[in-house]
C-alpha positions, 0 to 999 in steps of 0.5 A: 861908722863909729865903733862906739855906740854908748848903748852899753854905758849903763852896764847893759847890752843886747842879745841877738833879737834885741833883749837887753841884759846886764853885762854880768848875765851868764850868756854874756859871760859865756860869749866873753869866754868864747871870744877870749878862746878865739883870741887865744887861738888867734895868738896860737895861729900867729905862732904856727909857721905859714903852711902848717896844716893845723892853720886851717883847722884853727881857722875852722875852730874860730869860725865854730866858736863864732857860731857857738857865740851867736847861738848862745846870744840868741836863746831859743832861736832855732835858726841860730844853730850854726855848729853842725853836729859832725864837727865833733866827729871831725875833731875826733878824727883829727885827734886820732890822726895827730895822736898816732905819731905821739908817744903815750903819756905816762903822767901829767903833762906840764904845759909849755914847750915852744911858742906855738905849743905853749900858746895851744896849751893856753887855749886849752885852759881857756877852752876848759873855762868856756866849757865850764861856763857853758855847762853852768848856762846849760843848767839855767832856766833860759834854754841852756845850750845844745848837747852838741855844743857841750860835746864840741867844747869837751872835744876841742880841749882834747884837740888843743892838748894833742895839737900842742903835743904834736907841735912841740914834737915837731919843734923839738920841744921836750915834754915835761911830766909831773908826778900825778894827775890826769894825763890830758892836763885837766878834768875830762 
């Protein structure tokens, strides 16, 4: 099987179900943002040591992102709903567990730290962009996205932030704070 099909050479691609749209279509842009987020999380995963407990959660999140992308690429398809609502609660429980071992933030955290922590911070920023794209799609005329997806993406950026802090603490990479701003590194 060839990787290339030549069907996109004119600037169009297909959504699930076969509908042809321009590659600039908002749904295609969102799918690209989700793909970039998953790839950035793969890079973060490569920096986490073998056996680290966050590896399984990163794998699960990448599966969630694949499901969200499938749902976005199949507007209106009830059967395409792959992200389960309880995943938001699972992220919240993981955040709470990780935060219990971290110092309280008193200022804006400058992203960075060790390789794994910095990679998780990059994923957080990509997640925020994907979230903004999903919100934009949600205000469109072609079905938008489920509120559960928007909640998941908002919580995922929080999870990535806390995971980066935790990994940096484990690696002994000190946190650097700026003088002002939202302590979680982005608009909430």
